[in-house]
Each structure stands twice: as structure tokens, then as C-alpha cells.
N, C-alpha and C positions, 0 to 999 in steps of 0.2 A: 653947688655940689649936691646939696641936700635934695634940691628939688629933681635934679636930673636923675639922681639915685633912686628917688621913690617913683618916678616915671618908669625908670627902667625896670625897677620891680614889678610895677603893675603891668606892664607890657608883658613882662615874663610870666606873670601870674594868668593874664588873659591868655597867653599862647598856651600855656599849660592846659588851661580852662578849655580852649578850643580843640586843642588836641584830645582831650579826654572825651569831649563831646563829639569830636569827629568819630572818634575810636568806637564810641558807644553806638554812634549811628552805622559804622561799618559792621559793628557787631550785630546790630539789629538786622542790616541789610543782609549779612551772612546767615544770621538765623532765619530770616524769611526766605532767602534763597535755599537754604537747607530745608526749610518746611515745604517749600515748593518743590524742591527735588524729592523729599520723602512722600509727598502726596502724588507727584507723577510716577515715582516708584510702586507706590502702592496701586495706583490706577493701572500701572503696567503689570503689576502682580496680577491684579484682579482680572484684567484682561486676558493675561496669560492662562490664569486658571480656567477661565470661561473658554478660552480658544482650546484648552488642554481637554476640558470636559467635551465641547463639541467635537473635537478630534476623535475621543476615544468613542463616542457615540456613533460617529459615522463609521469608525472602524470597525465597531461591534455590528452595525448594520451591514457594512460589506462583508464581514466575516459570516453573517447569517445568510446573506444572499449566496455566498459562495457555496456554504454548507447545503443549502437548498439545491442549488445547481449540481453539486456533487452527488447529492443523494438522488436527484432525477437522473442523472448519468448513470448511476450505480442501478437504479431501479430498470432503466432502458437497457443496460448490459445484461442485467440479469434475465429480463424477458428474452432477450436474443439468445442468450444461452439455452433458455428453456426451450425456445423454438427450434434451435439447431439441435437439442436433444431430441425433441419429438420428431423432426424431420429425419433424424438418423435412425430412431426407432422405427418409424413408418417406413424407411428406406429398406431396414432389414426386414421388417414384416413383409414388405412386397417382394423383397428377393426371395425369401422362404416360400411365398406363396407361388412366385413365378416357377420357381425350381419344383415345387410339388406339382403345379400344372403340367409342366415339362415331363416330370416321371409319369404322370398319369397318362398323358397322350402317347407317351413311348410305350406303355404297358399296354394301353388300348389298341394301339396299332399291332403290337405282337400277337394279341389275343385275336384280332381280326385276321391277321396273317395265318394264325393257327386254325381258325374257323375256315378260312378259304381252302386251306390244304386238306381239311377233313371233309370237304364237300364232295369231292369226286369219289372217295372210298364210301362215303355215306350213300351216295345215289346209286353207286355199283353193288352195295350190299342188298339192294332190292331184287338183284338178278340171282341171288343164291338159291340153290335147289330147296324146295320145301319137302316136307312129309308126304308121301312116302318115298320120294325120289332120293331125298339127302341119305336115308338109311341104307338103301340099296348101293348107292355109290359109296358112302363110307365103309361099308363091309366087303365089297367087291375087290377094290384095290388097295394096297398098302400106300402107294403114293398119295392117293386122294385122301387117306385118312391122316396121313404125315401132314399134308398141306393144310388140311382142314385143323388140326391140332395147332400147327404154327400160326394159322390165322387167327385161332382164338387166343393163344398166347400173346400174340402181338397187340391185339385189341385190348386184352386185360392190362397189358403193360402202359400202353398209351391212356387208358382211362386212370390207372393208378398215378401216373405222372401228372394228369390234370388234376385229380383229386388231391395230391401233395401240394401242387402249386396253389390250389385254392385254399388249403388249409393255411399254407405259409402267409397268404395274403390276409386271411380271417385273423391270424394269430398277430400281425403287425398293427391292427386296426385296435386301439383300446376302447372304442365305443361298441364293440361286438362282444358279446359275452362269451368266454371261453368254455369250450365243450368238455369232454371227458379226458382223461390221461391219455398219454400215449399208448400205454400198456392195455388200454381198452379198446383200442382201435383196431381194425381188421389189418392183418399184416400187409406188407408191401407188395409182395408177389403172391398171389393165390395159387394153391396146388391144383394143377389141371386134373389129377386123379381123383379129386373130390367130385360130389355131384355137382353138375353145371347149375341146377336150380338154387342149391344151398350158396353157391358162391355169387350168383345173381342177386340173391336175396340180401346177401351181405353187402354188396356194393350198393344196391338201392336203398338200404337202409342208411348207408354212409352218406350217399347223395342228399337223402331226406333231411337228415340230421344238420349238414351243412346249410341246407336250404333253409331249415327252421331258424338256424343260428344268425344268418345274414339277412332274412327277411325284415325284422324290425329296424335295423339300420338303413336298409335299402328303401323302406317306406318312409322313414323320416327324412332322409336326404332328398329323396324325390319331391315330397310335399313341400319342403323348405325351399327348394329352388324354384318350384312352381309358384308359391306365394310370392318369391322375390320377382319372377317374371311378370306376373300378374301387376304388381306394384309399379315395376318400371314402363311396362307398356300400357298402363291404364286399363287392363281388362277387367280390374276389381270393380269398376264402376258400371258394369253391365251385370254385376251378380244379381241375382234374382230373375233374371229374364229368361236364362237359359239354366236351368238347376243341373240338367244333366252333364253340362259341360263344365259347370262352375265346382264341381265336386273335386275332391282330390283325386290325383292318379291312382292312388293305391286304393281307394274306394272303388274307383271304375273298373279297375282290374280285378278286385275282389267280387264286384256284381258281374262282371262277365264269366268270371271263372265258376261262379256257382252252378252253371249248367254249360260245361264245356263240350257238350256233345257236338254243337255246331262247328267248332273249331277242328275237332276230331274228325269229322266228316270231310271237312274241306281238305285236310291233310291226307286222307286215305287215297290210294290209288286202286284203279281196278286192274285185273290181271291182264286184260286186254291191252292196256297201255304200257305194260312192261313185258320185256321179253325175258321170261325167267327161265333159267337154264334147266334143262331137262324136261320142260313143260310144253307138250305138244297138244294143242287143243283143236277139235274140229269145229265145224260150223254149228253142229247141234250142241257140243259141249260148250261153246261159247255162249250161245243164247241162255243155257241153263244157268251157267256161272254169272251172267248178268243178272239174271232174275235172283239167284241166291246171294250175291253181293253187290245189290243195287247201290249200296252207300260206300263201296270200296272193300278193299281186303284189309283186315287189320294188322296184317303182317307187312304191308306194303305203305310206308309213310314218305311223304314229300314235304319239306318245308323250302320249297324254292321261293315262295313269296318272301318269307323271313331273310333268306339268303340274298335275294334282289335287294331287299330293303338295306341290308348292312353293306352291300356291294355299292349301292349308290351313295350312301352316306360317305362310304370310304373315298370314292371319286370326286365327290363335291369337296371334301377337306383338302385333296391333294389337287386336283385340277378341276375346277367347275365346268370347263368347256368340253371335257371328254367324258363327263359322266354320260350323257344323252346317248352318244354313239356306242358307247360301252354297253349300256343297258339295252339297246336295239339288238346289238349282237348277241347279248345274251338270251334276248327273248327268241330269237331265231333258234339258237341251239336247245333251248329247253324243249321237252316233248309236249306237244299240244294235247289238252285234253278235249275229249270228245263233248261237244255241246249237246246237252240234253234237249231232245227235239220230240214233240208229239208226232209220231208218225201216222196216227190214225186220222190227223187234220189235214193230210194232203189231199190233193184233188177237190178241193172245196168240199170236203165233206164235214167240216165244222166252220161255222162263220167266225172268221177273223176281224176284230175289231179292236181298236185302240181308245181307251177312254180319254178325253181331252180335259185339260184342267179348266177351270171355271175361269171365265172372262173378267179381268180386272180393269176398273176405271172405263167401263163401257156404258154408253147411253145412246139410246135409239135416236133417230132424227126426229125434230118435231117441226112443223109448218108454222112459219110467223107471217103476219100480215105486215108487211113494210108500208111506210108512208109513201105517197106518191111523189115527194119532193126529193126521195133518196136518188133515183137514177140522174135527175138533173143536178143534185149535188156532186156525185161522183164523176159526172160527165165534165162539169166545170173544174173538178180539182185535177183530174188527169189529162185534160186538154182534149176529150174524146170529141166534144162538139166542134173545135176548131179543125181537128183532122177531117172531120166528116165533110165540114163546109169546104175546105181546100180541095178534098177528092171530088166534091160535086161540081166545084167550078173548073176543076182540071178536065 
């Protein structure tokens, strides 16, 4: 009993010892596993933090790219809006310019129409009686005097209307300096009971004043458009070769108007070319009149050349094909001017000759000694020898 009891105690103690040892090993294993798990968790945490940092960096980079893209789109949109504003502004400016050009053309056509309507009364006025026939007719019959007064009154009213229109156009242009006040201007309808010379002086002073007011603006505008035309057509490249043509138009007109006698002589008509009312001339009187007014009568003026130029321009703008026919018809209707001919040179009493211009690029022929082989060479080239041989055999 004693031995078995001791053995049983030892076995129990050994079991307890092994149980404790196994428990310790299990605890160590558990601790090791826990340590491994902690390390894995720490590594996972570190990897997670790294991944989070990488994700935030990529996210920040993506946000920067998106911001740059948005800024670029915004700048492009802003540019498009600016372009649209510029196009709209240019469109509005073009509309205003087009409307202004349309109004100018309409006004120009109306002025041309007025000028065409005044041409017939103007040309017919050359047939009015002159002194002393006018005074005798004016005092002999009351009907003639009344008609003459009505003619003067209507002419003055027409002139006043034209001057008022010109004054209104000058007042609407801010580039033209304004003249005197309305109170200082001559009245609208002049009294016919006053002296005619005083009335004419007032009207001519008003016309001269308006001309001086509009002349600077006219010269600036014409010179500006001339320069623009030269730049667009390339005519400015020839500047220096033709100094007379490369001057401003205003300078050319001013140079021409320094001596207007030539133009005035061209506008004057002779009494023989106009059938003046109440003027009956004999042959001797006609010859004396031609000697006295060799350059034309200063009371008879004709601006048919300027009228034809305006008419041609009007027809070309309306219908270019009908301008030539209309001008030909107009030339036939106009009175022909007598050609100045030297009557003493008839029947070969004076030698008639025309001076020819100098011959350009002309050279007198020079004799040359050709080599002997030249005829043979050309005969072989063009088959002359073979043709001769064939003709001889035939």
C-alpha cells in the first residue's frame, strides 16, 4: 500500500508538472501568436498609413489637375465671351456705318435730283433779256413787270431753301465750326422792295461764309480718303515719279484756282450761240460782237460739262449699261459750240503741217557680211536642198 500510494502521488505530481509545463508552453505560444498578430497589425497599420498617404497625394494631384483644367476652361470661356463682345461691338459699329452710308447716298441722290431739276431753268436763264431791252420791257407792260418780280421772288425763295438745307447739314456735323448766331444771319425771305444789289450782296456773303465754314472739313475728308485709296491700290509706291498727281486733291484744286480765268473762259458763251430774247443782231453787229466778246459774254454761263459729269456718275451708279446711251443723247441735245478756226489759212494761204513725235526704239539698218556656210546651213535645216533636187528630177 505504501509503495503504490507513493507512486500514485509521484504520478499525480508529474501530471501536475506536465500540465503546468504544457500550460506555460501554451501561454508562450499564445504570447508568440499575439506578438505575431501585433506585428502583423502594426505592419498592416503602417501599410495602411502609407496607402493613405499615397492616396491623399494622388487625390491632391488629381485635384490640382482638375483645378488647372477648370482654370483653362474658364480662361477659354472668358476669351470666347470677349470675342463675342468684340464681334457684337464691331457688328453694331458696322450697322451704324452702313446706316450712315445709306443716309449719305440717299441725301446725295436727292441733291443730284435737285441739281438736275435746276438745270433747265439755269440754262433757260441765259435767254432772259439784257440791258437795255430788259428795262424797256419791264416798264412798258405791267404783266411783264409782275412776271419778272415773281421770277425774282421764286428764285430767292429757292436759294433761301437751299441755304437753309446747307445750314442744317453744317449744324449736324460736329467737325465743322459753327458760324454766327441765327439773329445775325440774313432773314429767310428778303424783301423785294429793297435794292436788288444789296440783297444779292447779302446772299453772296452768306454763301461765302458757309463755304469758308465747310472748306476745312471738306479738304480733310477728301485728303483722308485719297490717302486710303492710295494705300489700298498701291498708288503710293509711285510717289515721287509724278509729283503733280501725288499731291493732295485740295492742293491741286487750290493750285488750279489761283488762276481761274481759264475755267471761266470755258464756261462763258457767246451771244451768237444763245438766242437771247429781244436781241436781234445783224451780220455786221454779229461780227462786231464777236470781236468785242471773243472770250464769251460774262453774263452767259454754261456748266454743261459739270452737269454731264454728274449725270454720268448718277447713271453709272443706277445702271452702268444705260450711261453711254444717255450721255450720247444728252450730247446731241446740247448746243454745239463753234469751233475756232483760222479763216485766213484757207485755200493754202498758210502751210499746214503737223509735228510728229520723236521715233522711239528706232535703228537704221546695217549691212553685215554673212559667212559662206550660212545659206548651206539653212538649206539643210529647212529641206530646201531636197526640194530643189526633187523639183529637178521631176
